[in-house]
C-alpha positions as CSV (number, residue, x, y, z in Angstrom):
1,M,41.2,19.6,-42.6
2,F,39.4,21.6,-40.4
3,Q,41.4,23.0,-36.9
4,F,40.7,23.7,-34.4
5,S,42.1,25.2,-32.1
6,F,40.4,26.2,-28.4
7,L,42.1,29.7,-27.0
8,A,41.3,28.5,-23.1
9,T,42.4,25.0,-23.2
10,E,41.8,25.1,-19.2
11,H,38.0,25.2,-19.3
12,M,36.8,22.6,-22.5
13,D,37.1,20.2,-19.2
14,N,33.5,21.4,-18.5
15,Q,32.5,21.4,-21.8
16,P,34.3,18.5,-23.8
17,H,31.3,18.6,-26.7
18,N,30.4,22.0,-26.8
19,P,32.5,23.0,-30.0
20,L,31.5,27.1,-29.4
21,H,33.1,26.9,-26.1
22,G,36.1,28.7,-25.7
23,A,36.0,29.9,-29.6
24,T,35.5,33.7,-30.3
25,L,33.2,34.8,-33.1
26,Q,36.9,35.7,-34.9
27,H,38.2,32.2,-34.2
28,I,34.9,31.0,-35.8
29,V,35.0,32.9,-38.9
30,E,38.5,32.6,-39.6
31,C,38.5,28.9,-39.1
32,L,34.9,28.6,-41.3
33,A,37.0,31.0,-43.9
34,D,40.1,28.8,-44.0
35,H,37.8,25.0,-44.5
36,Y,35.3,26.5,-47.3
37,G,37.0,29.6,-48.6
38,W,34.6,32.9,-48.8
39,A,32.9,32.2,-52.6
40,E,31.7,29.1,-51.0
41,L,31.2,30.2,-47.0
42,G,29.5,33.2,-49.7
43,H,27.2,30.6,-51.3
44,L,26.3,28.3,-47.9
45,I,25.7,31.0,-45.8
46,P,24.5,33.9,-48.4
47,I,25.1,37.5,-46.3
48,R,26.7,40.2,-48.5
49,C,29.6,40.4,-45.6
50,F,30.5,36.9,-47.6
51,T,29.5,38.2,-50.6
52,H,31.1,40.7,-52.1
53,D,34.3,42.2,-50.8
54,P,34.9,40.1,-47.7
55,S,37.2,40.6,-44.8
56,V,37.0,38.9,-41.4
57,A,36.9,42.6,-39.9
58,S,33.8,43.7,-42.1
59,S,31.8,40.3,-40.7
60,L,32.5,40.5,-37.6
61,K,31.1,44.1,-37.9
62,F,28.0,42.5,-39.6
63,L,27.3,39.3,-37.1
64,R,27.9,40.7,-33.8
65,R,24.8,43.2,-34.4
66,T,22.9,40.3,-37.0
67,P,21.7,37.4,-34.1
68,W,20.2,36.0,-37.3
69,A,23.7,35.8,-39.4
70,R,25.8,34.9,-36.2
71,A,23.0,31.7,-35.2
72,K,23.6,30.0,-39.1
73,V,27.5,31.2,-38.8
74,E,27.4,29.0,-35.5
75,A,25.5,26.5,-36.5
76,L,27.3,25.8,-39.8
77,Y,30.7,25.9,-37.7
78,V,29.4,22.9,-35.9
79,E,27.9,21.3,-38.4
80,T,32.2,21.3,-39.8
81,W,33.0,20.3,-36.5
82,W,31.0,17.5,-36.3
83,R,31.8,16.0,-39.7
84,S,34.9,16.7,-39.2
85,R,35.2,14.1,-36.0
86,G,33.2,12.0,-39.1
87,G,29.8,12.1,-37.0
88,Q,30.9,11.9,-32.7
89,A,31.2,14.0,-30.1
């Protein structure tokens, strides 16, 4: 089950249907790694930080410097959030 624990729930009132609002990149990577596992995550988004000796720290370092990869990770997070809610915002 995909779990969301937004860090700033008081701000969720401003954007209740935005799964990225209040979620740090670290939270996003940890949730995806927990939900899919590193192997599946590396298959879904084939970037080296997910496929070769993956860790949250190495992933964060790469994703913070690589906008296109970060966009793919955020898109997968949003898609997973959407599916976990039965396709309803």
